[in-house]
mmJSON file of the N, C-alpha and C atoms, coordinates in Angstrom:
{"data_MODEL":{"atom_site":{
"group_PDB":["ATOM","ATOM","ATOM","ATOM","ATOM","ATOM","ATOM","ATOM","ATOM","ATOM","ATOM","ATOM","ATOM","ATOM","ATOM","ATOM","ATOM","ATOM","ATOM","ATOM","ATOM","ATOM","ATOM","ATOM","ATOM","ATOM","ATOM","ATOM","ATOM","ATOM","ATOM","ATOM","ATOM","ATOM","ATOM","ATOM","ATOM","ATOM","ATOM","ATOM","ATOM","ATOM","ATOM","ATOM","ATOM","ATOM","ATOM","ATOM","ATOM","ATOM","ATOM","ATOM","ATOM","ATOM","ATOM","ATOM","ATOM","ATOM","ATOM","ATOM","ATOM","ATOM","ATOM","ATOM","ATOM","ATOM","ATOM","ATOM","ATOM","ATOM","ATOM","ATOM","ATOM","ATOM","ATOM","ATOM","ATOM","ATOM","ATOM","ATOM","ATOM","ATOM","ATOM","ATOM","ATOM","ATOM","ATOM","ATOM","ATOM","ATOM","ATOM","ATOM","ATOM","ATOM","ATOM","ATOM","ATOM","ATOM","ATOM","ATOM","ATOM","ATOM","ATOM","ATOM","ATOM","ATOM","ATOM","ATOM","ATOM","ATOM","ATOM","ATOM","ATOM","ATOM","ATOM","ATOM","ATOM","ATOM","ATOM","ATOM","ATOM","ATOM","ATOM","ATOM","ATOM","ATOM","ATOM","ATOM","ATOM","ATOM","ATOM","ATOM","ATOM","ATOM","ATOM","ATOM","ATOM","ATOM","ATOM","ATOM","ATOM","ATOM","ATOM","ATOM","ATOM","ATOM","ATOM","ATOM","ATOM","ATOM","ATOM","ATOM","ATOM","ATOM","ATOM","ATOM","ATOM","ATOM","ATOM","ATOM","ATOM","ATOM","ATOM","ATOM","ATOM","ATOM","ATOM","ATOM","ATOM","ATOM","ATOM","ATOM","ATOM","ATOM","ATOM","ATOM","ATOM","ATOM","ATOM","ATOM","ATOM","ATOM","ATOM","ATOM","ATOM","ATOM","ATOM","ATOM","ATOM","ATOM","ATOM","ATOM","ATOM","ATOM","ATOM","ATOM","ATOM","ATOM","ATOM","ATOM","ATOM","ATOM","ATOM","ATOM","ATOM","ATOM","ATOM","ATOM","ATOM","ATOM","ATOM","ATOM","ATOM","ATOM","ATOM","ATOM","ATOM","ATOM","ATOM","ATOM","ATOM","ATOM","ATOM","ATOM","ATOM","ATOM","ATOM","ATOM","ATOM","ATOM","ATOM","ATOM","ATOM","ATOM","ATOM","ATOM","ATOM","ATOM","ATOM","ATOM","ATOM","ATOM","ATOM","ATOM","ATOM","ATOM"],
"id":[1,2,3,4,5,6,7,8,9,10,11,12,13,14,15,16,17,18,19,20,21,22,23,24,25,26,27,28,29,30,31,32,33,34,35,36,37,38,39,40,41,42,43,44,45,46,47,48,49,50,51,52,53,54,55,56,57,58,59,60,61,62,63,64,65,66,67,68,69,70,71,72,73,74,75,76,77,78,79,80,81,82,83,84,85,86,87,88,89,90,91,92,93,94,95,96,97,98,99,100,101,102,103,104,105,106,107,108,109,110,111,112,113,114,115,116,117,118,119,120,121,122,123,124,125,126,127,128,129,130,131,132,133,134,135,136,137,138,139,140,141,142,143,144,145,146,147,148,149,150,151,152,153,154,155,156,157,158,159,160,161,162,163,164,165,166,167,168,169,170,171,172,173,174,175,176,177,178,179,180,181,182,183,184,185,186,187,188,189,190,191,192,193,194,195,196,197,198,199,200,201,202,203,204,205,206,207,208,209,210,211,212,213,214,215,216,217,218,219,220,221,222,223,224,225,226,227,228,229,230,231,232,233,234,235,236,237,238,239,240,241,242,243,244,245,246],
"type_symbol":["N","C","C","N","C","C","N","C","C","N","C","C","N","C","C","N","C","C","N","C","C","N","C","C","N","C","C","N","C","C","N","C","C","N","C","C","N","C","C","N","C","C","N","C","C","N","C","C","N","C","C","N","C","C","N","C","C","N","C","C","N","C","C","N","C","C","N","C","C","N","C","C","N","C","C","N","C","C","N","C","C","N","C","C","N","C","C","N","C","C","N","C","C","N","C","C","N","C","C","N","C","C","N","C","C","N","C","C","N","C","C","N","C","C","N","C","C","N","C","C","N","C","C","N","C","C","N","C","C","N","C","C","N","C","C","N","C","C","N","C","C","N","C","C","N","C","C","N","C","C","N","C","C","N","C","C","N","C","C","N","C","C","N","C","C","N","C","C","N","C","C","N","C","C","N","C","C","N","C","C","N","C","C","N","C","C","N","C","C","N","C","C","N","C","C","N","C","C","N","C","C","N","C","C","N","C","C","N","C","C","N","C","C","N","C","C","N","C","C","N","C","C","N","C","C","N","C","C","N","C","C","N","C","C","N","C","C","N","C","C","N","C","C","N","C","C"],
"label_atom_id":["N","CA","C","N","CA","C","N","CA","C","N","CA","C","N","CA","C","N","CA","C","N","CA","C","N","CA","C","N","CA","C","N","CA","C","N","CA","C","N","CA","C","N","CA","C","N","CA","C","N","CA","C","N","CA","C","N","CA","C","N","CA","C","N","CA","C","N","CA","C","N","CA","C","N","CA","C","N","CA","C","N","CA","C","N","CA","C","N","CA","C","N","CA","C","N","CA","C","N","CA","C","N","CA","C","N","CA","C","N","CA","C","N","CA","C","N","CA","C","N","CA","C","N","CA","C","N","CA","C","N","CA","C","N","CA","C","N","CA","C","N","CA","C","N","CA","C","N","CA","C","N","CA","C","N","CA","C","N","CA","C","N","CA","C","N","CA","C","N","CA","C","N","CA","C","N","CA","C","N","CA","C","N","CA","C","N","CA","C","N","CA","C","N","CA","C","N","CA","C","N","CA","C","N","CA","C","N","CA","C","N","CA","C","N","CA","C","N","CA","C","N","CA","C","N","CA","C","N","CA","C","N","CA","C","N","CA","C","N","CA","C","N","CA","C","N","CA","C","N","CA","C","N","CA","C","N","CA","C","N","CA","C","N","CA","C","N","CA","C","N","CA","C","N","CA","C","N","CA","C","N","CA","C","N","CA","C"],
"label_alt_id":[null,null,null,null,null,null,null,null,null,null,null,null,null,null,null,null,null,null,null,null,null,null,null,null,null,null,null,null,null,null,null,null,null,null,null,null,null,null,null,null,null,null,null,null,null,null,null,null,null,null,null,null,null,null,null,null,null,null,null,null,null,null,null,null,null,null,null,null,null,null,null,null,null,null,null,null,null,null,null,null,null,null,null,null,null,null,null,null,null,null,null,null,null,null,null,null,null,null,null,null,null,null,null,null,null,null,null,null,null,null,null,null,null,null,null,null,null,null,null,null,null,null,null,null,null,null,null,null,null,null,null,null,null,null,null,null,null,null,null,null,null,null,null,null,null,null,null,null,null,null,null,null,null,null,null,null,null,null,null,null,null,null,null,null,null,null,null,null,null,null,null,null,null,null,null,null,null,null,null,null,null,null,null,null,null,null,null,null,null,null,null,null,null,null,null,null,null,null,null,null,null,null,null,null,null,null,null,null,null,null,null,null,null,null,null,null,null,null,null,null,null,null,null,null,null,null,null,null,null,null,null,null,null,null,null,null,null,null,null,null,null,null,null,null,null,null],
"label_comp_id":["MET","MET","MET","ASP","ASP","ASP","ILE","ILE","ILE","GLU","GLU","GLU","SER","SER","SER","GLY","GLY","GLY","TRP","TRP","TRP","SER","SER","SER","GLU","GLU","GLU","PHE","PHE","PHE","GLN","GLN","GLN","ALA","ALA","ALA","PRO","PRO","PRO","LYS","LYS","LYS","LEU","LEU","LEU","HIS","HIS","HIS","ARG","ARG","ARG","GLU","GLU","GLU","ALA","ALA","ALA","LEU","LEU","LEU","CYS","CYS","CYS","LEU","LEU","LEU","LYS","LYS","LYS","LYS","LYS","LYS","ARG","ARG","ARG","LYS","LYS","LYS","GLU","GLU","GLU","GLU","GLU","GLU","GLU","GLU","GLU","GLU","GLU","GLU","GLU","GLU","GLU","GLU","GLU","GLU","GLU","GLU","GLU","GLU","GLU","GLU","GLU","GLU","GLU","LYS","LYS","LYS","GLU","GLU","GLU","GLU","GLU","GLU","LYS","LYS","LYS","GLU","GLU","GLU","GLU","GLU","GLU","LYS","LYS","LYS","GLU","GLU","GLU","GLU","GLU","GLU","GLU","GLU","GLU","GLU","GLU","GLU","GLN","GLN","GLN","GLU","GLU","GLU","GLU","GLU","GLU","GLU","GLU","GLU","GLU","GLU","GLU","GLU","GLU","GLU","GLU","GLU","GLU","LYS","LYS","LYS","GLU","GLU","GLU","LYS","LYS","LYS","LYS","LYS","LYS","LYS","LYS","LYS","LYS","LYS","LYS","LYS","LYS","LYS","LYS","LYS","LYS","LYS","LYS","LYS","LYS","LYS","LYS","LYS","LYS","LYS","LYS","LYS","LYS","LYS","LYS","LYS","LYS","LYS","LYS","LYS","LYS","LYS","LYS","LYS","LYS","LYS","LYS","LYS","LYS","LYS","LYS","LYS","LYS","LYS","LYS","LYS","LYS","LYS","LYS","LYS","LYS","LYS","LYS","LYS","LYS","LYS","LYS","LYS","LYS","LYS","LYS","LYS","LYS","LYS","LYS","LYS","LYS","LYS","ARG","ARG","ARG","GLN","GLN","GLN"],
"label_asym_id":["A","A","A","A","A","A","A","A","A","A","A","A","A","A","A","A","A","A","A","A","A","A","A","A","A","A","A","A","A","A","A","A","A","A","A","A","A","A","A","A","A","A","A","A","A","A","A","A","A","A","A","A","A","A","A","A","A","A","A","A","A","A","A","A","A","A","A","A","A","A","A","A","A","A","A","A","A","A","A","A","A","A","A","A","A","A","A","A","A","A","A","A","A","A","A","A","A","A","A","A","A","A","A","A","A","A","A","A","A","A","A","A","A","A","A","A","A","A","A","A","A","A","A","A","A","A","A","A","A","A","A","A","A","A","A","A","A","A","A","A","A","A","A","A","A","A","A","A","A","A","A","A","A","A","A","A","A","A","A","A","A","A","A","A","A","A","A","A","A","A","A","A","A","A","A","A","A","A","A","A","A","A","A","A","A","A","A","A","A","A","A","A","A","A","A","A","A","A","A","A","A","A","A","A","A","A","A","A","A","A","A","A","A","A","A","A","A","A","A","A","A","A","A","A","A","A","A","A","A","A","A","A","A","A","A","A","A","A","A","A","A","A","A","A","A","A"],
"label_entity_id":["1","1","1","1","1","1","1","1","1","1","1","1","1","1","1","1","1","1","1","1","1","1","1","1","1","1","1","1","1","1","1","1","1","1","1","1","1","1","1","1","1","1","1","1","1","1","1","1","1","1","1","1","1","1","1","1","1","1","1","1","1","1","1","1","1","1","1","1","1","1","1","1","1","1","1","1","1","1","1","1","1","1","1","1","1","1","1","1","1","1","1","1","1","1","1","1","1","1","1","1","1","1","1","1","1","1","1","1","1","1","1","1","1","1","1","1","1","1","1","1","1","1","1","1","1","1","1","1","1","1","1","1","1","1","1","1","1","1","1","1","1","1","1","1","1","1","1","1","1","1","1","1","1","1","1","1","1","1","1","1","1","1","1","1","1","1","1","1","1","1","1","1","1","1","1","1","1","1","1","1","1","1","1","1","1","1","1","1","1","1","1","1","1","1","1","1","1","1","1","1","1","1","1","1","1","1","1","1","1","1","1","1","1","1","1","1","1","1","1","1","1","1","1","1","1","1","1","1","1","1","1","1","1","1","1","1","1","1","1","1","1","1","1","1","1","1"],
"label_seq_id":[1,1,1,2,2,2,3,3,3,4,4,4,5,5,5,6,6,6,7,7,7,8,8,8,9,9,9,10,10,10,11,11,11,12,12,12,13,13,13,14,14,14,15,15,15,16,16,16,17,17,17,18,18,18,19,19,19,20,20,20,21,21,21,22,22,22,23,23,23,24,24,24,25,25,25,26,26,26,27,27,27,28,28,28,29,29,29,30,30,30,31,31,31,32,32,32,33,33,33,34,34,34,35,35,35,36,36,36,37,37,37,38,38,38,39,39,39,40,40,40,41,41,41,42,42,42,43,43,43,44,44,44,45,45,45,46,46,46,47,47,47,48,48,48,49,49,49,50,50,50,51,51,51,52,52,52,53,53,53,54,54,54,55,55,55,56,56,56,57,57,57,58,58,58,59,59,59,60,60,60,61,61,61,62,62,62,63,63,63,64,64,64,65,65,65,66,66,66,67,67,67,68,68,68,69,69,69,70,70,70,71,71,71,72,72,72,73,73,73,74,74,74,75,75,75,76,76,76,77,77,77,78,78,78,79,79,79,80,80,80,81,81,81,82,82,82],
"pdbx_PDB_ins_code":[null,null,null,null,null,null,null,null,null,null,null,null,null,null,null,null,null,null,null,null,null,null,null,null,null,null,null,null,null,null,null,null,null,null,null,null,null,null,null,null,null,null,null,null,null,null,null,null,null,null,null,null,null,null,null,null,null,null,null,null,null,null,null,null,null,null,null,null,null,null,null,null,null,null,null,null,null,null,null,null,null,null,null,null,null,null,null,null,null,null,null,null,null,null,null,null,null,null,null,null,null,null,null,null,null,null,null,null,null,null,null,null,null,null,null,null,null,null,null,null,null,null,null,null,null,null,null,null,null,null,null,null,null,null,null,null,null,null,null,null,null,null,null,null,null,null,null,null,null,null,null,null,null,null,null,null,null,null,null,null,null,null,null,null,null,null,null,null,null,null,null,null,null,null,null,null,null,null,null,null,null,null,null,null,null,null,null,null,null,null,null,null,null,null,null,null,null,null,null,null,null,null,null,null,null,null,null,null,null,null,null,null,null,null,null,null,null,null,null,null,null,null,null,null,null,null,null,null,null,null,null,null,null,null,null,null,null,null,null,null,null,null,null,null,null,null],
"Cartn_x":[157.895,156.795,156.897,155.761,155.712,155.688,156.705,156.855,155.817,155.514,154.569,153.157,152.66,151.293,151.232,152.312,152.333,151.799,151.535,151.025,152.042,152.077,152.944,152.24,152.956,152.341,151.317,151.357,150.383,149.134,149.305,148.165,147.223,147.77,146.949,145.838,146.129,145.036,143.99,144.444,143.516,142.575,143.128,142.311,141.345,141.837,140.992,139.801,140.061,138.989,137.985,138.515,137.628,136.746,137.354,136.593,135.492,135.831,134.832,133.701,134.062,133.046,132.117,132.715,131.91,130.977,131.508,130.715,129.548,129.845,128.817,127.748,128.181,127.247,126.346,126.944,126.176,125.12,125.516,124.573,123.423,123.749,122.716,121.748,122.288,121.433,120.506,121.047,120.226,119.109,119.438,118.427,117.338,117.748,116.773,115.863,116.455,115.685,114.668,115.11,114.206,113.059,113.386,112.357,111.359,111.878,111.018,110.064,110.601,109.772,108.701,109.102,108.141,107.026,107.411,106.431,105.449,105.981,105.124,104.157,104.672,103.815,102.701,103.072,102.092,101.012,101.433,100.473,99.535,100.088,99.264,98.225,98.661,97.742,96.62,96.982,95.978,94.983,95.506,94.642,93.672,94.186,93.331,92.234,92.611,91.621,90.542,90.956,89.986,89.024,89.569,88.725,87.733,88.21,87.322,86.194,86.543,85.523,84.496,84.981,84.067,83.109,83.66,82.822,81.783,82.205,81.267,80.143,80.515,79.505,78.555,79.132,78.328,77.335,77.835,76.966,75.88,76.275,75.321,74.237,74.657,73.72,72.776,73.351,72.56,71.539,71.995,71.127,69.993,70.34,69.352,68.323,68.813,67.938,66.99,67.541,66.754,65.668,66.058,65.128,64.006,64.381,63.413,62.434,62.98,62.166,61.174,61.672,60.845,59.715,60.052,59.073,58.005,58.447,57.536,56.588,57.135,56.348,55.296,55.715,54.819,53.685,54.036,53.055,52.045,52.537,51.689,50.703,51.204,50.367,49.262,49.653,48.711,47.618,48.023,47.089,46.115,46.619,45.8,44.721,45.057,44.116,42.939,43.189,42.12,41.159],
"Cartn_y":[90.819,91.69,93.001,93.433,94.685,95.835,96.623,97.692,98.79,99.115,100.206,99.907,98.725,98.41,97.841,97.288,96.727,95.306,94.694,93.329,92.44,91.22,90.28,89.885,89.343,88.979,87.862,87.147,86.082,86.598,87.632,88.165,88.962,89.698,90.574,89.812,88.718,88.007,87.455,86.988,86.444,87.542,88.695,89.816,90.271,90.256,90.652,89.688,88.387,87.387,87.582,87.838,88.053,89.281,90.332,91.556,91.279,90.503,90.16,89.326,88.396,87.568,88.431,89.353,90.239,91.094,91.598,92.436,91.624,90.404,89.535,89.21,88.896,88.577,89.775,90.961,92.173,92.397,92.194,92.351,91.348,90.112,89.085,89.46,89.972,90.382,91.519,92.477,93.589,93.087,92.145,91.579,90.871,90.103,89.402,90.402,91.479,92.515,93.149,93.448,94.035,93.076,91.799,90.799,90.708,90.749,90.677,91.877,93.078,94.284,94.209,93.753,93.626,92.645,91.551,90.539,91.129,91.886,92.507,93.497,94.312,95.281,94.565,93.488,92.727,92.163,91.629,91.08,92.165,93.352,94.463,94.853,94.927,95.281,94.251,92.97,91.909,92.018,92.307,92.433,93.61,94.733,95.898,95.568,94.857,94.48,93.583,92.642,91.754,92.555,93.51,94.339,95.15,95.697,96.47,95.592,94.371,93.444,93.131,92.904,92.617,93.784,95.01,96.192,96.309,96.055,96.125,95.116,93.882,92.843,93.239,93.806,94.214,95.299,96.297,97.386,96.852,95.936,95.362,94.599,93.831,93.053,93.987,95.052,96.011,96.685,97.05,97.708,96.769,95.506,94.508,94.328,94.276,94.105,95.298,96.5,97.718,97.72,97.31,97.262,96.27,95.124,94.084,94.602,95.297,95.841,96.864,97.711,98.741,98.096,97.053,96.337,95.713,95.128,94.493,95.531,96.694,97.774,98.249,98.391,98.832,97.822,96.559,95.49,95.532,95.762,95.835,96.995,98.148,99.33,99.047,98.406,98.089,97.164,96.209,95.252,95.958,96.918,97.678,98.456,99.039,99.854,99.023,97.802,96.964,96.535],
"Cartn_z":[90.869,91.266,90.496,89.995,89.245,90.248,90.243,91.229,91.02,89.783,89.496,90.024,89.764,90.173,91.587,92.069,93.417,93.462,92.325,92.262,91.575,92.005,91.304,90.015,89.089,87.809,87.97,89.081,89.312,90.024,90.817,91.564,90.665,89.723,88.878,88.147,87.43,86.744,87.72,88.866,89.862,90.361,90.671,91.139,90.048,88.819,87.692,87.56,87.677,87.603,88.74,89.929,91.079,90.863,90.32,90.051,89.023,87.996,86.981,87.585,88.456,89.123,89.98,90.729,91.574,90.719,89.614,88.719,88.147,87.719,87.147,88.19,89.399,90.481,90.787,90.798,91.077,89.991,88.725,87.621,87.736,88.094,88.253,89.374,90.476,91.598,91.179,90.4,89.928,89.012,88.129,87.233,88.029,89.039,89.88,90.593,91.075,91.773,90.819,89.588,88.598,88.276,88.092,87.798,88.945,90.168,91.348,91.382,91.115,91.112,90.025,88.829,87.733,88.104,88.733,89.141,90.152,91.119,92.135,91.493,90.549,89.864,89.098,88.427,87.653,88.574,89.723,90.688,91.204,91.468,91.948,90.897,89.634,88.557,88.439,88.524,88.44,89.589,90.775,91.947,91.767,91.255,91.025,90.013,88.947,87.936,88.535,89.38,90.03,90.907,91.648,92.517,91.691,90.557,89.69,89.153,88.757,88.254,89.334,90.557,91.667,91.881,91.844,92.04,90.935,89.693,88.567,88.746,89.139,89.346,90.466,91.531,92.68,92.26,91.501,91.047,90.122,89.234,88.295,89.047,90.042,90.848,91.605,92.165,92.923,92.003,90.812,89.849,89.443,89.222,88.832,89.945,91.18,92.339,92.456,92.252,92.344,91.263,90.071,88.955,89.248,89.795,90.13,91.187,92.182,93.264,92.705,91.803,91.199,90.392,89.667,88.853,89.744,90.845,91.796,92.38,92.73,93.308,92.306,91.059,90.001,89.822,89.856,89.701,90.842,92.046,93.234,93.105,92.65,92.475,91.46,90.383,89.317,89.85,90.652,91.225,92.166,92.921,93.867,93.137,92.017,91.25,90.737,90.443,89.878,90.896],
"occupancy":[1.0,1.0,1.0,1.0,1.0,1.0,1.0,1.0,1.0,1.0,1.0,1.0,1.0,1.0,1.0,1.0,1.0,1.0,1.0,1.0,1.0,1.0,1.0,1.0,1.0,1.0,1.0,1.0,1.0,1.0,1.0,1.0,1.0,1.0,1.0,1.0,1.0,1.0,1.0,1.0,1.0,1.0,1.0,1.0,1.0,1.0,1.0,1.0,1.0,1.0,1.0,1.0,1.0,1.0,1.0,1.0,1.0,1.0,1.0,1.0,1.0,1.0,1.0,1.0,1.0,1.0,1.0,1.0,1.0,1.0,1.0,1.0,1.0,1.0,1.0,1.0,1.0,1.0,1.0,1.0,1.0,1.0,1.0,1.0,1.0,1.0,1.0,1.0,1.0,1.0,1.0,1.0,1.0,1.0,1.0,1.0,1.0,1.0,1.0,1.0,1.0,1.0,1.0,1.0,1.0,1.0,1.0,1.0,1.0,1.0,1.0,1.0,1.0,1.0,1.0,1.0,1.0,1.0,1.0,1.0,1.0,1.0,1.0,1.0,1.0,1.0,1.0,1.0,1.0,1.0,1.0,1.0,1.0,1.0,1.0,1.0,1.0,1.0,1.0,1.0,1.0,1.0,1.0,1.0,1.0,1.0,1.0,1.0,1.0,1.0,1.0,1.0,1.0,1.0,1.0,1.0,1.0,1.0,1.0,1.0,1.0,1.0,1.0,1.0,1.0,1.0,1.0,1.0,1.0,1.0,1.0,1.0,1.0,1.0,1.0,1.0,1.0,1.0,1.0,1.0,1.0,1.0,1.0,1.0,1.0,1.0,1.0,1.0,1.0,1.0,1.0,1.0,1.0,1.0,1.0,1.0,1.0,1.0,1.0,1.0,1.0,1.0,1.0,1.0,1.0,1.0,1.0,1.0,1.0,1.0,1.0,1.0,1.0,1.0,1.0,1.0,1.0,1.0,1.0,1.0,1.0,1.0,1.0,1.0,1.0,1.0,1.0,1.0,1.0,1.0,1.0,1.0,1.0,1.0,1.0,1.0,1.0,1.0,1.0,1.0,1.0,1.0,1.0,1.0,1.0,1.0],
"B_iso_or_equiv":[0.0,0.0,0.0,0.0,0.0,0.0,0.0,0.0,0.0,0.0,0.0,0.0,0.0,0.0,0.0,0.0,0.0,0.0,0.0,0.0,0.0,0.0,0.0,0.0,0.0,0.0,0.0,0.0,0.0,0.0,0.0,0.0,0.0,0.0,0.0,0.0,0.0,0.0,0.0,0.0,0.0,0.0,0.0,0.0,0.0,0.0,0.0,0.0,0.0,0.0,0.0,0.0,0.0,0.0,0.0,0.0,0.0,0.0,0.0,0.0,0.0,0.0,0.0,0.0,0.0,0.0,0.0,0.0,0.0,0.0,0.0,0.0,0.0,0.0,0.0,0.0,0.0,0.0,0.0,0.0,0.0,0.0,0.0,0.0,0.0,0.0,0.0,0.0,0.0,0.0,0.0,0.0,0.0,0.0,0.0,0.0,0.0,0.0,0.0,0.0,0.0,0.0,0.0,0.0,0.0,0.0,0.0,0.0,0.0,0.0,0.0,0.0,0.0,0.0,0.0,0.0,0.0,0.0,0.0,0.0,0.0,0.0,0.0,0.0,0.0,0.0,0.0,0.0,0.0,0.0,0.0,0.0,0.0,0.0,0.0,0.0,0.0,0.0,0.0,0.0,0.0,0.0,0.0,0.0,0.0,0.0,0.0,0.0,0.0,0.0,0.0,0.0,0.0,0.0,0.0,0.0,0.0,0.0,0.0,0.0,0.0,0.0,0.0,0.0,0.0,0.0,0.0,0.0,0.0,0.0,0.0,0.0,0.0,0.0,0.0,0.0,0.0,0.0,0.0,0.0,0.0,0.0,0.0,0.0,0.0,0.0,0.0,0.0,0.0,0.0,0.0,0.0,0.0,0.0,0.0,0.0,0.0,0.0,0.0,0.0,0.0,0.0,0.0,0.0,0.0,0.0,0.0,0.0,0.0,0.0,0.0,0.0,0.0,0.0,0.0,0.0,0.0,0.0,0.0,0.0,0.0,0.0,0.0,0.0,0.0,0.0,0.0,0.0,0.0,0.0,0.0,0.0,0.0,0.0,0.0,0.0,0.0,0.0,0.0,0.0,0.0,0.0,0.0,0.0,0.0,0.0],
"pdbx_formal_charge":[null,null,null,null,null,null,null,null,null,null,null,null,null,null,null,null,null,null,null,null,null,null,null,null,null,null,null,null,null,null,null,null,null,null,null,null,null,null,null,null,null,null,null,null,null,null,null,null,null,null,null,null,null,null,null,null,null,null,null,null,null,null,null,null,null,null,null,null,null,null,null,null,null,null,null,null,null,null,null,null,null,null,null,null,null,null,null,null,null,null,null,null,null,null,null,null,null,null,null,null,null,null,null,null,null,null,null,null,null,null,null,null,null,null,null,null,null,null,null,null,null,null,null,null,null,null,null,null,null,null,null,null,null,null,null,null,null,null,null,null,null,null,null,null,null,null,null,null,null,null,null,null,null,null,null,null,null,null,null,null,null,null,null,null,null,null,null,null,null,null,null,null,null,null,null,null,null,null,null,null,null,null,null,null,null,null,null,null,null,null,null,null,null,null,null,null,null,null,null,null,null,null,null,null,null,null,null,null,null,null,null,null,null,null,null,null,null,null,null,null,null,null,null,null,null,null,null,null,null,null,null,null,null,null,null,null,null,null,null,null,null,null,null,null,null,null],
"auth_seq_id":[1,1,1,2,2,2,3,3,3,4,4,4,5,5,5,6,6,6,7,7,7,8,8,8,9,9,9,10,10,10,11,11,11,12,12,12,13,13,13,14,14,14,15,15,15,16,16,16,17,17,17,18,18,18,19,19,19,20,20,20,21,21,21,22,22,22,23,23,23,24,24,24,25,25,25,26,26,26,27,27,27,28,28,28,29,29,29,30,30,30,31,31,31,32,32,32,33,33,33,34,34,34,35,35,35,36,36,36,37,37,37,38,38,38,39,39,39,40,40,40,41,41,41,42,42,42,43,43,43,44,44,44,45,45,45,46,46,46,47,47,47,48,48,48,49,49,49,50,50,50,51,51,51,52,52,52,53,53,53,54,54,54,55,55,55,56,56,56,57,57,57,58,58,58,59,59,59,60,60,60,61,61,61,62,62,62,63,63,63,64,64,64,65,65,65,66,66,66,67,67,67,68,68,68,69,69,69,70,70,70,71,71,71,72,72,72,73,73,73,74,74,74,75,75,75,76,76,76,77,77,77,78,78,78,79,79,79,80,80,80,81,81,81,82,82,82],
"auth_comp_id":["MET","MET","MET","ASP","ASP","ASP","ILE","ILE","ILE","GLU","GLU","GLU","SER","SER","SER","GLY","GLY","GLY","TRP","TRP","TRP","SER","SER","SER","GLU","GLU","GLU","PHE","PHE","PHE","GLN","GLN","GLN","ALA","ALA","ALA","PRO","PRO","PRO","LYS","LYS","LYS","LEU","LEU","LEU","HIS","HIS","HIS","ARG","ARG","ARG","GLU","GLU","GLU","ALA","ALA","ALA","LEU","LEU","LEU","CYS","CYS","CYS","LEU","LEU","LEU","LYS","LYS","LYS","LYS","LYS","LYS","ARG","ARG","ARG","LYS","LYS","LYS","GLU","GLU","GLU","GLU","GLU","GLU","GLU","GLU","GLU","GLU","GLU","GLU","GLU","GLU","GLU","GLU","GLU","GLU","GLU","GLU","GLU","GLU","GLU","GLU","GLU","GLU","GLU","LYS","LYS","LYS","GLU","GLU","GLU","GLU","GLU","GLU","LYS","LYS","LYS","GLU","GLU","GLU","GLU","GLU","GLU","LYS","LYS","LYS","GLU","GLU","GLU","GLU","GLU","GLU","GLU","GLU","GLU","GLU","GLU","GLU","GLN","GLN","GLN","GLU","GLU","GLU","GLU","GLU","GLU","GLU","GLU","GLU","GLU","GLU","GLU","GLU","GLU","GLU","GLU","GLU","GLU","LYS","LYS","LYS","GLU","GLU","GLU","LYS","LYS","LYS","LYS","LYS","LYS","LYS","LYS","LYS","LYS","LYS","LYS","LYS","LYS","LYS","LYS","LYS","LYS","LYS","LYS","LYS","LYS","LYS","LYS","LYS","LYS","LYS","LYS","LYS","LYS","LYS","LYS","LYS","LYS","LYS","LYS","LYS","LYS","LYS","LYS","LYS","LYS","LYS","LYS","LYS","LYS","LYS","LYS","LYS","LYS","LYS","LYS","LYS","LYS","LYS","LYS","LYS","LYS","LYS","LYS","LYS","LYS","LYS","LYS","LYS","LYS","LYS","LYS","LYS","LYS","LYS","LYS","LYS","LYS","LYS","ARG","ARG","ARG","GLN","GLN","GLN"],
"auth_asym_id":["A","A","A","A","A","A","A","A","A","A","A","A","A","A","A","A","A","A","A","A","A","A","A","A","A","A","A","A","A","A","A","A","A","A","A","A","A","A","A","A","A","A","A","A","A","A","A","A","A","A","A","A","A","A","A","A","A","A","A","A","A","A","A","A","A","A","A","A","A","A","A","A","A","A","A","A","A","A","A","A","A","A","A","A","A","A","A","A","A","A","A","A","A","A","A","A","A","A","A","A","A","A","A","A","A","A","A","A","A","A","A","A","A","A","A","A","A","A","A","A","A","A","A","A","A","A","A","A","A","A","A","A","A","A","A","A","A","A","A","A","A","A","A","A","A","A","A","A","A","A","A","A","A","A","A","A","A","A","A","A","A","A","A","A","A","A","A","A","A","A","A","A","A","A","A","A","A","A","A","A","A","A","A","A","A","A","A","A","A","A","A","A","A","A","A","A","A","A","A","A","A","A","A","A","A","A","A","A","A","A","A","A","A","A","A","A","A","A","A","A","A","A","A","A","A","A","A","A","A","A","A","A","A","A","A","A","A","A","A","A","A","A","A","A","A","A"],
"auth_atom_id":["N","CA","C","N","CA","C","N","CA","C","N","CA","C","N","CA","C","N","CA","C","N","CA","C","N","CA","C","N","CA","C","N","CA","C","N","CA","C","N","CA","C","N","CA","C","N","CA","C","N","CA","C","N","CA","C","N","CA","C","N","CA","C","N","CA","C","N","CA","C","N","CA","C","N","CA","C","N","CA","C","N","CA","C","N","CA","C","N","CA","C","N","CA","C","N","CA","C","N","CA","C","N","CA","C","N","CA","C","N","CA","C","N","CA","C","N","CA","C","N","CA","C","N","CA","C","N","CA","C","N","CA","C","N","CA","C","N","CA","C","N","CA","C","N","CA","C","N","CA","C","N","CA","C","N","CA","C","N","CA","C","N","CA","C","N","CA","C","N","CA","C","N","CA","C","N","CA","C","N","CA","C","N","CA","C","N","CA","C","N","CA","C","N","CA","C","N","CA","C","N","CA","C","N","CA","C","N","CA","C","N","CA","C","N","CA","C","N","CA","C","N","CA","C","N","CA","C","N","CA","C","N","CA","C","N","CA","C","N","CA","C","N","CA","C","N","CA","C","N","CA","C","N","CA","C","N","CA","C","N","CA","C","N","CA","C","N","CA","C","N","CA","C","N","CA","C","N","CA","C","N","CA","C","N","CA","C"],
"pdbx_PDB_model_num":[1,1,1,1,1,1,1,1,1,1,1,1,1,1,1,1,1,1,1,1,1,1,1,1,1,1,1,1,1,1,1,1,1,1,1,1,1,1,1,1,1,1,1,1,1,1,1,1,1,1,1,1,1,1,1,1,1,1,1,1,1,1,1,1,1,1,1,1,1,1,1,1,1,1,1,1,1,1,1,1,1,1,1,1,1,1,1,1,1,1,1,1,1,1,1,1,1,1,1,1,1,1,1,1,1,1,1,1,1,1,1,1,1,1,1,1,1,1,1,1,1,1,1,1,1,1,1,1,1,1,1,1,1,1,1,1,1,1,1,1,1,1,1,1,1,1,1,1,1,1,1,1,1,1,1,1,1,1,1,1,1,1,1,1,1,1,1,1,1,1,1,1,1,1,1,1,1,1,1,1,1,1,1,1,1,1,1,1,1,1,1,1,1,1,1,1,1,1,1,1,1,1,1,1,1,1,1,1,1,1,1,1,1,1,1,1,1,1,1,1,1,1,1,1,1,1,1,1,1,1,1,1,1,1,1,1,1,1,1,1,1,1,1,1,1,1]
}}}
């Protein structure tokens, strides 16, 4: 047994391997967490884009409807004059 470190010569490599495994596992967990966050952000962005498209379509439809109504009204007025 190594008196200075307090570990036997057989325990030290085992502890070192365990520490490396823990470190590797921690890094993998962090990477998974980052990937998960990136995925969530991407999904949020896609959802926002979809909502914006829906709003644009809605506004376009509303504008078209308004234009059609205005045209109809104008036509009616013209017909009345005759």
